[in-house]
VOGU-3710 file (C-alpha; in Angstrom, 3 decimals, decimal comma):
1> mrnvaqivwv> 7,855/-28,756/-36,756  6,807/-29,738/-33,178  10,175/-28,888/-31,942  9,811/-25,094/-33,404  5,866/-25,114/-32,085  7,415/-26,174/-28,718  10,122/-23,795/-28,834  7,767/-20,776/-29,621  5,317/-21,721/-26,933  8,345/-21,746/-24,277
11> alllmtpvsa> 9,397/-18,403/-25,444  5,801/-16,911/-25,470  5,486/-18,373/-21,893  8,653/-16,641/-21,013  7,692/-13,203/-22,209  4,420/-13,318/-20,632  4,549/-10,674/-17,499  4,927/-11,783/-14,145  1,994/-10,146/-13,022  -0,160/-12,637/-15,012
21> fagpsedana> 0,674/-15,325/-12,332  0,246/-13,400/-9,280  -2,512/-14,343/-7,131  -4,326/-12,102/-4,589  -1,774/-11,970/-1,816  0,976/-10,661/-4,474  -1,888/-8,152/-5,986  -2,625/-6,748/-2,487  1,047/-6,347/-1,544  1,728/-4,590/-4,683
31> avdrwsaayn> -0,949/-2,281/-4,045  0,586/-1,355/-0,686  3,859/-0,920/-2,132  2,184/1,181/-4,458  0,879/3,470/-1,480  4,330/3,673/0,009  5,849/5,061/-2,996  3,232/8,034/-3,160  3,940/8,339/0,173  7,597/8,535/-0,468
41> andpeelvks> 6,926/11,072/-3,657  4,640/13,324/-1,394  2,228/13,094/-3,727  -1,371/13,591/-2,155  -3,183/12,837/-5,309  -1,265/9,424/-6,132  -2,102/8,514/-2,202  -5,822/9,016/-2,754  -5,353/7,048/-5,812  -4,138/4,099/-3,832
51> ywpdalllgt> -7,577/4,176/-2,092  -11,212/3,444/-3,340  -13,440/6,344/-3,480  -15,722/5,027/-0,135  -12,521/4,086/1,570  -12,061/4,543/5,511  -8,588/5,659/6,903  -7,865/5,930/10,464  -4,853/7,703/10,159  -1,647/7,360/12,362
61> lspvmsegag> -2,155/10,717/14,368  -5,598/11,647/13,366  -8,509/11,795/15,854  -11,010/11,419/13,358  -11,823/8,891/10,921  -11,278/10,186/7,262  -14,020/8,400/4,999  -13,979/9,141/1,190  -11,478/10,394/-0,991  -11,968/14,360/0,140
71> airtyfgpvk> -11,270/13,287/3,909  -8,416/11,310/2,529  -6,841/14,187/0,623  -7,183/16,383/3,327  -5,610/13,971/5,672  -2,641/13,363/3,301  -2,245/17,194/2,283  0,462/18,219/4,379  2,655/15,307/2,637  2,884/17,518/-0,340
81> gsgnknavge> 6,649/18,478/-0,508  7,153/17,389/3,179  10,508/15,147/2,371  8,857/12,588/4,549  9,315/8,995/3,996  7,962/5,433/4,366  9,436/2,266/4,465  7,118/-0,583/4,744  9,012/-3,184/7,129  7,668/-6,788/8,307
91> rrtivlsdna> 4,183/-7,857/7,361  1,865/-10,657/7,194  -0,872/-10,978/4,540  -4,305/-12,782/4,962  -5,992/-13,893/1,995  -9,754/-13,725/2,625  -10,897/-14,563/-0,684  -9,872/-13,753/-4,558  -11,231/-9,940/-3,803  -9,857/-9,234/-0,421
101> vvvagfyeft> -7,082/-9,259/1,417  -5,731/-8,077/4,837  -2,201/-7,050/4,750  -0,792/-6,197/8,621  2,582/-5,070/9,561  5,151/-2,171/10,617  6,185/0,538/8,818  8,630/3,444/9,864  7,813/6,944/8,742  10,814/9,475/8,174
111> vmqdgkpvaf> 9,215/12,898/8,890  11,427/16,295/8,728  11,400/18,351/11,917  13,504/21,593/11,992  14,969/20,395/8,546  16,243/17,156/10,202  14,798/13,418/9,857  13,281/12,010/12,683  11,883/8,252/12,539  8,453/7,504/13,557
121> parftmlvtk> 7,718/3,491/13,492  4,123/2,885/13,657  2,028/-0,109/12,748  -0,613/-0,926/10,155  -3,385/-2,976/8,700  -4,756/-2,430/5,468  -7,772/-4,265/3,807  -7,046/-4,358/0,144  -9,969/-5,364/-2,260  -10,244/-5,983/-6,112
131> rdgtwlvahq> -13,252/-4,297/-8,037  -13,385/-4,863/-11,695  -9,757/-5,953/-11,896  -8,021/-3,307/-9,565  -6,890/-3,778/-6,387  -7,057/-0,566/-3,769  -6,996/0,151/-0,254  -10,706/-0,366/1,213  -9,715/0,372/4,792  -6,559/1,173/6,733
141> hssplvspkk> -5,647/1,757/10,343  -2,601/2,884/11,281  -1,063/3,809/14,961  2,238/4,453/16,709  4,287/1,459/17,534  4,162/1,322/21,146  7,623/0,752/22,922  7,762/-2,511/24,847  7,137/-2,654/28,594  10,529/-2,796/30,526
//
């Protein structure tokens, strides 16, 4: 009987979702990946859902701070149907607490100009926080990648 109980316990453990073992770093990076997927889907509403309603966005090409869901929706409005893409590359993760993580790194946007894809490398920092068990972006800063000096 003891062997049956052990087998059942191991089977239950193996069937447990991997996310149950995720920590703040993995959860925050999953939130960043969801943000990128929403961008790639060219879906401004899903992008807005990646942020807290009181989030602050310093957009890659924006001259203003986009504060709150409405401003973030306006910023990402042109993405709808654009065909633009985003690929997150190298990143670093700094766990501040069980509820706050900074993810910083590089990503490359592919934007459509005159029907042709143009690569636009950039860098980002996202503060991803957990509230009531949900991880979303509280703050994002994005800027064009600076070319090395020659």
